[in-house]
KEKE-3310 file (N, C-alpha, C; in steps of 0.2 Angstrom, whole numbers, plus 5000, padded with zeros to 4 digits):
npx = (5040:5044:5057:5054:5048:5060:5068:5062:5061:5075:5081:5086:5076:5067:5061:5058:5047:5039:5037:5031:5020:5014:5012:5005:4991:4989:4988:4977:4966:4965:4962:4949:4942:4942:4933:4922:4919:4915:4906:4896:4895:4891:4878:4871:4872:4865:4853:4849:4846:4836:4825:4824:4817)
npy = (4985:4993:4988:4977:4981:4989:4979:4973:4980:4982:4970:4960:4946:4952:4962:4957:4948:4959:4964:4952:4952:4964:4962:4953:4955:4966:4958:4951:4960:4965:4954:4951:4962:4959:4948:4953:4963:4955:4946:4958:4959:4948:4948:4960:4957:4944:4949:4959:4948:4941:4952:4953:4942)
npz = (5140:5132:5128:5121:5109:5103:5102:5092:5080:5079:5076:5064:5063:5068:5059:5048:5053:5056:5043:5036:5043:5041:5024:5025:5031:5022:5010:5014:5015:5002:4996:5002:4999:4985:4984:4988:4979:4968:4972:4973:4959:4955:4961:4955:4943:4943:4948:4937:4927:4932:4932:4918:4915)
capx = (5037:5047:5063:5050:5048:5066:5073:5059:5064:5082:5086:5083:5070:5060:5059:5057:5040:5032:5035:5028:5013:5010:5010:4998:4986:4988:4985:4970:4962:4965:4957:4943:4940:4940:4928:4916:4919:4915:4900:4892:4894:4887:4873:4868:4869:4856:4844:4844:4844:4826:4821:4822:4812)
capy = (4984:4997:4983:4972:4986:4991:4971:4968:4984:4982:4963:4956:4943:4955:4969:4953:4948:4966:4964:4949:4952:4969:4961:4944:4961:4968:4954:4947:4965:4964:4946:4952:4968:4958:4942:4957:4965:4950:4945:4960:4961:4943:4948:4965:4953:4940:4955:4960:4941:4942:4957:4953:4936)
capz = (5133:5127:5127:5116:5102:5102:5098:5088:5077:5080:5074:5057:5063:5071:5056:5043:5055:5056:5036:5034:5046:5036:5019:5027:5031:5016:5003:5017:5015:4995:4994:5005:4992:4978:4982:4988:4971:4963:4974:4972:4953:4954:4963:4950:4937:4942:4947:4932:4924:4937:4929:4911:4915)
cpx = (5041:5056:5059:5051:5055:5068:5067:5060:5070:5086:5082:5075:5063:5056:5056:5049:5037:5031:5031:5020:5009:5007:5005:4993:4985:4984:4978:4964:4960:4961:4949:4939:4939:4934:4923:4915:4914:4907:4895:4891:4889:4880:4868:4867:4864:4852:4844:4843:4835:4823:4818:4818:4806)
cpy = (4989:4993:4979:4976:4986:4981:4970:4972:4985:4977:4962:4951:4946:4961:4961:4951:4953:4963:4960:4949:4957:4965:4953:4949:4964:4964:4950:4953:4965:4958:4949:4958:4964:4950:4947:4959:4962:4948:4949:4962:4954:4945:4953:4961:4947:4945:4955:4955:4943:4947:4957:4947:4938)
cpz = (5129:5124:5121:5110:5099:5101:5093:5080:5074:5076:5067:5056:5066:5064:5051:5046:5056:5049:5034:5037:5040:5029:5020:5026:5025:5011:5006:5015:5007:4994:4997:5000:4987:4976:4984:4982:4968:4965:4974:4963:4950:4955:4959:4945:4936:4944:4942:4927:4927:4934:4924:4909:4917)
residu = (UNK:UNK:UNK:UNK:UNK:UNK:UNK:UNK:UNK:UNK:UNK:UNK:UNK:UNK:UNK:UNK:UNK:UNK:UNK:UNK:UNK:UNK:UNK:UNK:UNK:UNK:UNK:UNK:UNK:UNK:UNK:UNK:UNK:UNK:UNK:UNK:UNK:UNK:UNK:UNK:UNK:UNK:UNK:UNK:UNK:UNK:UNK:UNK:UNK:UNK:UNK:UNK:UNK)
# end
């Protein structure tokens, strides 16, 4: 296992793989947060609209 990590972190391809995986995780987290935020806002707006009626 130690050799695998050493190879991963010491080669150009390995470092780029780690960078891409990290970027995908960060972007996915941001998109999930963004969608949840807007869903909550829409639900709140819908509830306020129903309360007015």
